[in-house]
C-alpha positions in Angstrom: 7.1 -127.7 146.3 7.5 -123.9 146.8 5.0 -123.9 149.6 6.9 -126.7 151.4 10.2 -124.9 151.3 8.8 -121.5 152.3 6.9 -123.2 155.2 10.1 -124.9 156.3 12.1 -121.6 156.2 9.3 -119.8 158.1 9.1 -122.3 160.9 12.9 -122.4 161.3 13.0 -118.6 161.5 10.2 -118.5 164.1 12.1 -121.0 166.2 15.1 -118.6 166.3 13.0 -116.0 168.1 12.8 -118.2 171.2 16.5 -117.6 171.9 17.4 -114.1 172.9 21.0 -115.0 172.6 20.6 -115.7 168.9 18.2 -112.8 168.3 18.5 -110.1 171.0 15.3 -107.9 171.0 15.5 -104.4 169.5 18.7 -105.1 167.6 19.1 -104.6 163.9 19.3 -108.3 163.2 16.1 -108.8 165.3 14.3 -106.2 163.3 15.3 -107.7 160.0 14.2 -111.1 161.2 10.8 -109.8 162.1 10.4 -108.2 158.7 11.6 -111.5 157.0 9.1 -113.6 159.1 6.2 -111.3 158.0 7.4 -111.5 154.3 7.6 -115.3 154.4 4.1 -115.4 155.9 2.8 -113.1 153.1 4.5 -115.3 150.5 2.9 -118.4 151.9 -0.5 -116.8 151.9 0.0 -115.6 148.3 0.9 -119.0 147.1 -1.9 -120.7 149.0 -4.4 -118.2 147.5 -3.3 -119.0 144.0 -3.7 -122.7 144.8 -7.2 -121.8 146.1 -6.5 -123.5 149.5 -8.7 -121.0 151.4 -8.7 -122.9 154.7 -4.9 -123.1 154.8 -4.6 -119.4 153.9 -6.8 -118.3 156.7 -5.1 -120.6 159.2 -1.6 -119.5 158.1 -2.5 -115.8 158.4 -4.1 -116.0 161.8 -1.6 -118.5 163.2 1.3 -116.1 162.2 -0.5 -113.1 163.9 -1.0 -115.1 167.1 2.6 -116.4 167.2 4.1 -113.0 166.6 1.7 -111.3 169.0 2.8 -113.8 171.7 6.4 -112.9 171.0 5.6 -109.1 171.0 4.3 -109.4 174.5 7.6 -110.9 175.6 9.4 -108.1 173.9 7.4 -105.3 175.6 5.5 -104.6 172.4 2.1 -105.8 173.4 -1.4 -104.6 172.7 -1.0 -101.4 174.8 1.8 -100.1 172.5 1.3 -98.2 169.2 4.0 -100.3 167.6 1.9 -103.5 168.1 -1.1 -102.0 166.2 1.1 -100.5 163.5 2.5 -104.0 162.8 -1.0 -105.7 163.0 -2.6 -103.0 160.8 0.1 -103.5 158.2 -0.5 -107.3 158.2 -4.3 -106.8 157.7 -3.6 -104.3 154.9 -1.2 -106.5 153.0 -3.5 -109.6 153.4 -6.4 -107.6 152.1 -4.4 -106.6 149.0 -3.3 -110.2 148.5 -6.9 -111.4 148.5 -7.9 -108.5 146.3 -5.2 -109.1 143.6 -5.5 -112.9 143.7 -9.1 -112.5 142.3 -9.9 -115.7 144.3 -13.6 -116.7 144.5 -14.9 -115.8 147.9 -18.0 -117.7 149.0 -20.8 -115.4 150.0 -21.5 -115.2 153.8 -25.0 -116.6 153.6 -23.7 -119.7 151.8 -21.1 -120.2 154.4 -23.7 -120.0 157.2 -26.0 -122.4 155.4 -23.1 -124.9 154.9 -22.1 -124.6 158.5 -25.7 -125.2 159.6 -26.0 -128.3 157.5 -22.8 -129.8 158.9 -22.9 -128.7 162.6 -26.5 -127.5 163.1 -25.0 -124.2 164.3 -25.2 -120.9 162.3 -22.3 -119.3 164.2 -19.4 -118.7 161.8 -15.9 -118.6 163.2 -14.2 -115.8 161.1 -10.8 -117.4 161.8 -11.9 -120.4 159.7 -13.4 -118.6 156.7 -11.7 -116.5 154.0 -13.6 -113.2 153.9 -13.6 -110.7 151.0 -11.0 -107.9 151.0 -13.4 -105.3 152.5 -13.4 -107.2 155.8 -9.6 -107.1 156.1 -9.4 -103.4 155.0 -11.9 -102.6 157.8 -9.8 -104.5 160.3 -6.7 -102.6 159.0 -8.5 -99.4 159.6 -9.4 -100.3 163.1 -5.8 -101.1 163.8 -4.8 -97.7 162.6 -7.3 -96.1 164.9 -6.0 -98.2 167.8 -2.4 -97.0 166.9 -3.5 -93.4 166.9 -5.2 -93.7 170.4 -2.1 -95.5 171.8 0.2 -92.8 170.4 -1.9 -90.1 172.1 -1.8 -92.0 175.4 1.9 -92.3 175.1 2.4 -88.6 174.5 0.1 -87.6 177.3 1.8 -90.0 179.7 5.2 -88.5 178.7 3.8 -85.0 179.2 2.4 -85.8 182.7 5.8 -87.3 183.6 7.4 -84.0 182.8 9.2 -85.2 179.7 9.8 -82.7 177.0 8.0 -83.7 173.8 9.6 -82.2 170.8 7.8 -83.2 167.6 9.7 -82.4 164.4 8.2 -82.1 160.9 8.7 -85.8 160.3 6.7 -86.8 163.3 4.0 -84.3 162.5 3.8 -85.7 159.0 3.5 -89.2 160.4 0.4 -88.2 162.4 -1.1 -86.9 159.2 -0.2 -90.0 157.3 -2.0 -92.2 159.9 -5.2 -90.3 159.5 -4.8 -90.6 155.7 -4.2 -94.3 156.0 -7.2 -94.7 158.2 -9.5 -92.9 155.6 -7.9 -95.0 152.8 -8.5 -98.3 154.5 -12.1 -97.4 155.2 -12.7 -96.2 151.7 -11.4 -99.4 150.2 -13.5 -101.4 152.6 -16.7 -99.6 151.8 -16.0 -100.2 148.0 -15.9 -103.9 148.5 -19.0 -104.0 150.7 -20.9 -102.0 148.1 -19.6 -104.2 145.3 -21.0 -107.2 147.1 -24.4 -105.6 147.9 -23.7 -105.2 151.6 -25.4 -101.8 151.7 -25.9 -101.6 155.4 -22.3 -102.5 156.3 -21.1 -100.1 153.6 -23.1 -97.3 155.2 -21.6 -98.1 158.7 -18.1 -98.0 157.2 -18.8 -94.7 155.5 -20.1 -93.3 158.7 -16.8 -94.3 160.4 -15.0 -92.6 157.5 -17.0 -89.4 158.1 -15.8 -89.4 161.7 -12.3 -89.8 160.6 -12.6 -86.8 158.3 -14.2 -84.8 161.1 -11.6 -85.6 163.6 -8.7 -85.2 161.2 -5.8 -83.2 162.7 -7.1 -83.7 166.3 -5.4 -87.0 167.2 -2.1 -85.6 168.4 -1.9 -83.5 171.6 1.5 -82.2 170.6 0.2 -80.2 167.6 -2.1 -77.2 167.5 -4.1 -77.2 164.3 -5.5 -73.9 163.1 -9.3 -73.6 162.8 -8.9 -72.6 159.2 -8.4 -76.3 158.3 -11.6 -77.4 160.0 -14.1 -76.3 157.2 -12.2 -78.6 154.8 -12.6 -81.6 156.9 -16.2 -80.6 157.8 -17.0 -80.2 154.1 -15.6 -83.7 153.4 -17.6 -85.2 156.2 -20.7 -83.3 155.3 -20.6 -84.4 151.7 -20.2 -88.1 152.7 -23.0 -88.0 155.3 -25.7 -87.1 152.9 -26.2 -90.6 151.3 -25.6 -92.3 154.8 -28.4 -90.3 156.4 -30.8 -91.2 153.6 -30.1 -94.9 154.1 -30.7 -94.7 157.8 -33.9 -92.8 157.2 -35.2 -95.5 154.8 -34.0 -98.4 157.1 -35.3 -96.6 160.2 -32.2 -97.3 162.1 -32.9 -94.5 164.6 -29.8 -94.9 166.8 -27.4 -94.6 163.8 -29.6 -92.0 162.2 -29.3 -89.8 165.3 -25.6 -90.2 165.4 -25.3 -89.3 161.7 -27.6 -86.3 162.1 -25.7 -85.0 165.1 -22.4 -85.2 163.2 -24.0 -83.5 160.2 -25.4 -80.8 162.5 -22.0 -80.0 163.9 -20.4 -80.0 160.4 -23.1 -77.5 159.4 -22.2 -75.3 162.3 -18.5 -75.4 161.4 -19.4 -74.5 157.8 -21.7 -71.7 159.0 -24.5 -73.4 157.0 -27.5 -72.0 158.9 -30.0 -73.7 156.5 -28.8 -77.2 157.1 -28.2 -76.6 160.8 -31.9 -75.7 161.1 -32.9 -78.6 158.9 -31.0 -81.2 160.9 -32.0 -79.7 164.3 -35.7 -79.9 163.2 -35.3 -83.5 162.1 -33.7 -84.5 165.4 -36.6 -82.9 167.3 -39.4 -84.2 165.0 -41.6 -87.2 165.4 -39.4 -89.1 162.9 -37.1 -90.3 165.7 -38.8 -91.9 168.7 -38.5 -90.1 172.1 -36.6 -93.0 173.7 -33.8 -92.4 171.1 -33.9 -88.7 171.5 -33.2 -88.9 175.2 -29.5 -89.1 174.3 -29.6 -85.8 172.4 -28.1 -83.8 175.3 -25.3 -86.3 175.7 -24.0 -87.2 172.2 -23.1 -83.7 170.9 -20.3 -83.6 173.4 -18.7 -86.4 171.5 -18.5 -84.3 168.3 -19.1 -80.7 169.2 -16.3 -78.2 169.6 -18.6 -75.4 170.5 -21.6 -75.1 172.7 
């Protein structure tokens, strides 16, 4: 009964957004209505999770995102804006937490594929139809934060080129730092869940992304000038996390990913003035352990990470 009334309230509220006379965009009432719509969607997802109606949960969540995304485009808050990605990232983060605390039974991916194959003869799984474990949604939340950061930088650069004065106070500066912290947090939670479910390779990929986030911490915003005294801290964090990742890629012989991890570790070693590890990683990059066709990108990739020649 609760699901029925929440669903009725949700649909009535969504219908109100179609009239700008009732809910003029960018007003206080419009903002409150958006927050309420998200809250009702979360409440419905939570109730459906406890009822173990996984199909309806996934459909509700993605349908809400699509409907609101369509409305955002009409409000001038489409995919090209940081506000859109902040909203979508928050949705994925909340949904991940709901799935996590509900302790619902998630069907393993290989069982889903086998079931789909038996029914349709096709092994392709539409992720919009299947409830994934929380790590998947934490990873998507992290990607949304990354998109938000990049859109924020573009917005600031565009304003600068247009001759607008960009004054960033302590609150705005703190917001940039919070975004990087949120990205790292989402990726950490994602990796934990992939490890817990035995997805070693995916966990290694997520951890590599977390290393990059540590490495680039403090460099998202063009409006701030970070001192180089902060770099060794981030370099140390990235370097510490890279060690087990490099070992996995060595064992798996994933040479493209191994090269990327080694190049990042090499640059971290330089930032830390660690001559021993700099020599060791350089030697491994030039050794027979990595095929020549992979090494041809060696002269190109360091530009992605390196701050010094």
